[in-house]
N, C-alpha and C positions, 0 to 999 in steps of 0.2 A: 628643699620642700619639707614642711612639717605637717604632721597629721595627728589628730587626737580623737579618741573615742571616749565619750563621757556617758556613763550608765548610772541611772538612779532608780531605785525600786522602793516605793512606799507600800504598794499593795501586793500582798501575797495571798495565794489561794488557800493555803493550809497552815500557815504560821502567822504570828501576830504582825500587824501592820507597823510601819514606821511613818514619821511625819515630815522629815526634812530632806529626804534623799533626792526627790525630784528637784527641789530647789537647789540642792547642792550641785547636782550635775549641770543644770542650766547656768548657774552662776559661775562655775568653774570654766565652762565652755565660753561664756561671754567675756570673762576677763582675759582669757588666753587667746581669744580670737584676734586681738590686735594689741600692739604695743601702745603705750600711753600717747605716743605721737600720732596714732591713727594708722601707722604702717602695719600691713598684714602680718600675722604671726602664725597661729595654728589654723589649718583647715579642719574643721571640727564636725563630727557626727555626734548628735545628742540623742540618747535613747532613754525614755522614762516610762515607768509603769502606767502613767496616765494616758499614753498614746501608742505604746509599742508592745509587741509580743517579746517578753524577756524570759522565755522558757529556757531550759537547759540547752536544748539544741540550737535555738536562735542565738543565745549568748556566745556559745562556742564558735559559731560561724562568724559572728561579728568580731570577736577577739582574734581569731585566726586570720581574718581579712586584714585587721589592723597591722599584724606582724607579717605582712607579705608585701611584695613589691619593693621599690627602691626609694628611700627618702633619708633625709638627714636625721629626723627625730620622729619617733612614734611614741605617743603618750597614751596610756590607759588610765582612766580614773573610774573608780567604782565606789558607789555609796549604796549601802543596803545591808542585809544581814550577812554575817560571816560566822564561821564556827571552826573550832579545831576538833576534828574527829579522832578520838584516841584509838579507836579500833583499827584505823589504817595509818595513824600517826601523820595526818595530813591536815593542813589548813584548807578550808573550802569557802568559795563565794557561793551564796545561796540564790539560785534563780527564782523566778516568780512561781513556777510550778512545783517547787520543792515540797516534799512531804516528809514528815519524820521517818527516818529509816532509809530514805532514798539518797541518791548521790548528788552532790553539788559539783561545781567546777573546781577541780583541784588546782591550788595555786602553783604547785610544782609543774602542772601541765602548761599553765600560762607562761611560766619562766622558761620552759623548754621551747614553746612556740617562739618566744622572743629570742632565745639563744640561737635557735636554728634559722635566724634571719640575718645572716652576716652582711647583707646588702643594706641593712638599716644601721646607720652608724651609732645612734644613741636610742636606747629604749628606757622609758621612764614609766614606772608603775606606781600609782598612788591609790591606796586602799583605805577608805573610811568605813570600816566595819569591825565588828567585834573579833577579837582573837587573831587579827591579821598579822601580828608580829611574828607568827610562825613562818612567814615567807622566807625561803632560803635558809632555814635553820640548818644546824650542823648535820642533821640526818640526811640532808641532800648532798653531802660530800661522798662521792663514789669514785674510786679509782684515781683519787687525787684531783678531780676536777670539780670546781665549785659551780653550783647552779646559778650563782650570781655571775653570769657570763660577762665577757668584755663589752664595755659600753652600756652596761645596765645599771640603773639606779632604782631602788625600791624605797618608798616612803609610806609608812603605815600609821594609822591613828593611835594604835596602842600595842602593848605587848601581847604575847600569846595567851596569857591567862586573864586578860583584861577585857572590859566592855568599852565600846566606843559610844559616848553619850551624845544626846541631842539637846539643843537649847536655842530658843528664839528663832525657830524655823530653819535652823541649819544644824549640821553636826558640829560639835564643839571643835573638832579638828579642822573641818573645812572652813568654819568661820575664821579661824586663825590663818589658814592658808590664803583665804581671800584678802585679809588684811596685809599679809606678807606680799602678795602679788600686786596689790595696788600701790606698793612702794615701801611698806614697812620693813621689808628685808633687802631693800636696794643698797648697793654700795655707792661710793662717791660718784662713780661713773653712771649710776642709774640702772645697773644690771642686777636682776634677781635670779639667783642660781638655786638649784636644789639644796646645796649646802647651806646657803644663807636662809632659805625657807625653813629648813630643819632647825637651825639655830634659833630663829624667831619663835617657832612653835615650842621648842624645848624650853626656852626661857619663860614663855608665857604660862606654861603648865607647872603646877607645884608638885612637890614630892609625893603628895597623897592623891594626885589626880592621875588620869590615864597618861601613860608615858609613850610618846611617839617613838617609832623605830626607824632608823635610817641605815641602809646598806647600799654600797656602791662599788663598782669596779670600773672606774674611768680614769684616764690619764689627765683629763681636763674637763671641768664643768662646762656644760652648755647653758647659756642663759635661758630661763623659762620665759622671761618677759623683760622688757626694758621700759623704764620710766624716765622722766626728765632728770638729768644728772644734777647732783647737788652743786657741783662746780663745773663750769664749762671746760671742755677738753683743752681749749686754747689757753686757759689760765693754768691748768695742770702742766701743760708743756713748758710753761715759763719757770716752773720750779727749778729746773736744772740750770737756768740762766741766773735767777736770783740767788741761788745757793750753789756755788761751784763745788762745794764740799758738803757732805751731810751735816757736819758740825758747824758750818759757817754761820756767823751772826750777821744778818742783813741790817746795816746801819739805818736808823731812822733819826729824824730831826723835825723841828716845827714846820719845815717847809712841806711836809707831807699832810699836815692837818689843815683842812679848809678854814677853820676858825682863827687861824693865826695870821698875823700881818705879813709874814714872809712866805705865805703859801705859794707853791708852784703847781699849776694845773697838771703838768706831766707826772709830778710826784704824787699828786692827789689821785690820779687814775690808778697808779700802781698800788697806792695805799688801799683803795677800794677792794682791789683783788686780794691783797694780803689779808684784809679784814674778813673777807668771805672765807678764805682758807682757815683763818683763826676760828670762825664760827663753827666750822666743821672739823675742828681738832687736827688740822694739818700743820698749823703754825701756832706758836705761843710767844707772847711778849717776854722780853728779858728784863728782869728786875722791875717789873711793873705789873699791876693787876689787870690792866686793860691795854689794848693797842694804842688807845688815845694817849695814855700817860707815857708809853714807850716812845711815842713821837715827841711829845712835849719835853720829856727829860732827855731826849737824844740818846736812848739806849739802843734798842733794836729788837729784832724778832728772830726766832730760829725754828727749824723744823722739829716737829714731834716725831716719834717713831713711825706713826702713820704717814706723816708728810714725807719722811725719808723713803718710805716704801713707794709712794706715788712718784717721787722724784726719780727713783730707780726705774720705774715703769716708763717714765717719760724718756729717760736716756736710752732705754731699749727699744723705743718706738712702738710701744704697745697701744698707744692712742694718738 
């Protein structure tokens, strides 16, 4: 079982409003509600300043409720104002009733609530707010124990000293998250993990822009969402049969190419699958620019480093 809490605050009572946070929360909940196949993913609760009370008390209650009970994954997403309070050396999430000089929700408290829920196997915290990169900073190391508890992953829009910007009705960070979750960060098997999402966002933002922060303490990434695989698992499982050794050259000849007189349909079916692997960088032609010429010139094809990796996964029975 997976559950997600998505909070967006545009309207504040005592501080400046924002424009894209409600949209961000609703869009994130929508994309994570189901995998691309339509299979259920996260059971979501969406709270926005347009419809809900997001006071300090209410937000604390909702977040504590998220990190209670028993489930495989609990995900917190927040879009709104954030700040780093130097007087207490703490990063804060700003609730709707926040006034200058009052207290927000301490990120360290959220991490403690998550860490004190051992029955929840994976906790994922995504913060699209200013100065959120302070989450789980070194000041939180006490007695040798990190506040990034086991099974916890933190992804923030920016570093401690930076602002999280908005553009085109969404936060810049969340706009990239949505692209990643729709498939931009998927691997060959169609799985989108927190690590691949961070890599996608990191590569999209330049050195002079807000820099995302990623912290984790997991032994294995849990997929956030699954989309259609680039290559069918059935084809990937055949890599170990086509290539008995990682360095093996699979021989090709004109019988694999449909345009040739000696074409053999069985070889043609194999060639289609090999060509698809080539398009996604798992296989490369030998001594030829394209797979077509490798067949016509009877050279062959071989695994790339990525192809060898998926061949090894097939041997281990990972799919």
